[in-house]
C-alpha positions in Angstrom: 17.1 10.2 5.6 13.4 9.2 5.4 11.5 8.9 8.7 10.1 5.4 9.3 6.3 5.4 9.7 3.8 2.7 10.8 1.1 2.4 8.3 -1.4 -0.2 9.5 0.7 -3.4 9.7 3.4 -2.0 7.5 6.7 -0.1 8.0 6.9 2.6 5.4 9.5 5.1 4.2 8.9 7.9 1.7 11.9 7.6 -0.6 10.9 10.2 -3.2 8.2 12.7 -2.1 5.6 14.1 -4.4 6.9 17.5 -3.4 10.3 16.5 -4.9 8.6 15.9 -8.3 6.0 18.7 -8.2 3.2 16.0 -7.7 4.5 14.0 -10.7 5.0 10.8 -8.7 6.1 9.5 -5.3 8.1 6.4 -4.3 7.5 4.6 -1.0 9.3 1.6 0.4 7.0 -0.7 2.4 7.6 -3.8 4.5 4.8 -6.1 5.5 4.4 -9.2 7.7 3.6 -12.7 6.4 0.1 -12.7 4.8 -0.2 -8.9 4.9 -3.1 -7.7 2.7 -4.9 -4.4 2.4 -8.6 -3.9 1.7 -9.6 -4.5 -2.0 -9.4 -1.0 -3.5 -8.8 1.2 -6.5 -7.2 4.6 -7.1 -9.5 7.0 -9.0 -6.8 9.4 -10.0 -3.4 7.7 -10.0 -1.6 4.6 -11.3 0.3 2.5 -8.8 3.3 0.3 -9.6 4.8 -2.3 -7.3 8.4 -3.4 -7.4 9.3 -6.4 -5.2 12.6 -6.1 -3.3 12.4 -9.1 -0.9 10.1 -12.0 -0.2 7.1 -13.0 -2.3 3.8 -11.3 -3.1 0.6 -12.4 -4.9 -1.1 -9.4 -6.6 -4.6 -9.4 -8.0 -5.1 -6.6 -10.5 -8.5 -6.7 -12.1 -8.8 -10.2 -13.5 -5.0 -10.8 -13.5 -3.1 -12.6 -10.8 0.7 -12.2 -10.6 3.0 -14.3 -8.3 5.8 -11.7 -7.8 9.3 -12.4 -6.8 12.2 -10.0 -6.1 12.9 -7.9 -9.2 9.3 -8.2 -10.6 7.2 -5.1 -11.3 3.4 -5.0 -11.5 1.3 -2.1 -12.6 -2.2 -1.4 -11.0 -3.7 1.2 -13.4 -6.0 3.9 -12.0 -9.6 2.7 -11.8 -8.7 -1.0 -11.6 -9.5 -2.9 -8.4 -6.4 -4.5 -6.8 -5.1 -6.2 -3.7 -1.9 -8.0 -2.7 -1.0 -10.7 -0.3 2.5 -10.9 1.2 4.1 -14.3 1.2 4.8 -16.6 4.1 8.0 -14.7 5.1 6.6 -11.2 4.5 7.7 -8.9 1.8 9.5 -5.6 1.2 8.6 -3.6 -1.9 8.5 -0.2 -3.6 5.3 1.5 -4.6 5.4 4.3 -7.2 2.3 6.3 -7.5 1.7 8.8 -10.3 0.7 11.4 -9.5 1.9 11.2 -5.9 -1.4 11.4 -4.0 -1.0 8.0 -2.4 1.8 9.5 -0.3 -0.6 12.0 1.2 -2.9 9.1 2.2 0.0 7.2 3.8 1.1 10.2 5.8 -2.5 10.9 6.9 -3.2 7.3 7.9 0.2 6.5 9.6 2.3 7.7 12.5 6.0 8.0 13.2 7.4 4.5 14.0 8.7 3.9 17.5 11.5 1.9 15.9 12.6 1.0 12.3 10.8 -2.3 12.4 7.3 -3.7 11.7 4.7 -2.4 14.1 3.3 -4.7 16.8 0.3 -6.7 15.5 -2.9 -4.7 15.7 -5.6 -7.3 15.2 -8.8 -6.7 13.3 -9.9 -3.0 13.1 -12.9 -1.8 15.0 -15.9 -0.5 13.1 -14.9 3.1 13.9 -11.4 2.4 12.5 -12.9 0.9 9.3 -15.2 3.9 8.9 -12.3 6.4 9.5 -10.0 4.6 7.0 -12.8 4.5 4.4 -13.4 8.3 4.9 -9.7 9.1 4.7 -9.2 6.9 1.7 -12.1 8.6 -0.1 -10.5 12.0 0.6 -7.4 10.9 -1.2 -9.0 9.4 -4.3 -9.0 5.8 -3.1 -12.2 3.7 -3.1 -12.4 0.8 -0.7 -14.3 -2.0 -2.4 -14.1 -4.8 0.3 -12.3 -5.9 3.5 -8.8 -7.3 3.5 -8.7 -10.6 1.7 -11.4 -9.7 -0.8 -10.4 -10.4 -4.4 -11.4 -8.4 -7.5 -14.4 -9.6 -9.5 
């Protein structure tokens, strides 16, 4: 059974580890609160696919916007800036990354969850936290392009 982890404002489970696929890909299950959004970013070395399980999510991938509902899949190819916004009831989704380097970033930037539920609200990150995340992201092939809520373009 996968160990629940708190990854910023998300609850995350590694469902298929990169180790299971010899770095071919990884599948993670994430849950986010209403309005959840990461920084605008891109992955330099991997493709990322989103598959929505519950809730709603608006994804911006390059110049494309997708209003995703359960059962929808959206690809964010390597090198393309992207960001998502969870709907008003939050969302639960799968992320498949190929190869599976995104899993390494999630593990490095998260901690074991105290309970299998969303973490307590954190509030805006400090400048030190932003700097640490940017450094950690860069070490894992992720380029942060703007703060949470920033759109591509």
